[in-house]
C-alpha positions in Angstrom: 111.8 164.3 111.5 115.0 162.7 113.4 114.4 158.9 113.8 114.3 159.6 117.5 111.6 162.0 117.4 110.0 159.7 115.1 110.1 156.9 117.6 108.6 159.4 120.2 106.0 160.4 118.2 104.9 156.9 117.3 105.1 156.2 121.0 102.5 159.2 121.5 100.3 157.8 118.7 100.5 154.4 119.8 99.2 155.9 123.6 96.7 158.1 122.2 95.3 155.3 120.3 95.0 153.4 123.3 93.7 156.1 125.3 90.5 156.8 122.8 89.7 153.2 123.1 88.8 153.2 126.5 86.2 154.4 128.3 86.9 157.1 129.9 83.1 156.2 132.4 85.0 152.6 133.1 88.3 153.2 132.9 89.1 156.8 133.9 92.8 156.3 135.8 93.8 154.3 132.7 92.5 156.9 130.3 94.5 159.5 132.2 96.9 157.2 132.0 97.5 156.9 128.6 97.2 160.3 127.8 99.3 161.4 130.0 102.2 158.9 127.8 101.0 160.6 124.6 101.7 163.9 125.3 105.1 162.8 127.4 106.3 161.4 124.1 104.9 163.6 122.2 106.7 166.5 123.7 109.7 164.7 123.8 109.4 164.1 120.0 109.8 168.3 120.4 112.9 168.3 122.3 114.8 165.9 120.0 113.4 167.5 116.8 113.9 171.0 118.2 117.0 170.7 120.4 118.9 167.2 119.0 119.4 165.8 121.9 118.2 162.6 124.0 115.7 163.7 126.8 115.5 161.8 129.9 111.5 161.2 130.9 112.3 161.0 134.9 109.7 161.3 138.2 106.9 162.8 135.7 109.1 165.4 134.3 111.1 165.8 131.0 114.7 166.6 132.0 118.2 166.4 129.9 121.4 166.7 130.4 121.9 170.3 129.7 119.2 173.5 130.3 116.8 172.6 128.0 114.2 175.4 129.2 116.6 178.1 128.3 117.4 176.8 125.1 113.6 176.3 124.3 113.2 179.6 125.0 115.1 180.6 121.6 112.8 181.1 118.3 112.0 177.5 117.1 112.1 176.0 113.9 108.8 175.7 112.9 109.2 173.1 110.6 109.2 170.4 113.3 106.1 171.7 115.0 104.6 171.8 111.6 105.4 168.5 110.9 104.8 167.2 114.1 101.1 168.5 113.6 100.5 167.1 110.3 101.5 163.4 111.1 99.1 163.8 114.8 95.9 165.4 112.4 97.1 163.4 109.1 
């Protein structure tokens, strides 16, 4: 895994851990906020690993300098996804 993907995944894990430590009944917005950013950084890790470029996170969406959505439509290297899944589940 690239260092940038590793960094993004570490952020995702940190946000997820924080969300799991909160009460959804007492602070639903905080849980939603933390899980949203966990997903955003996990998705960024996949983009970085698959496309070898740094995505920009802006206005609640994932964007990059090039059209990454078309390039993501190509058959992926499944090893990146498996590596990320092992890290999250392990």
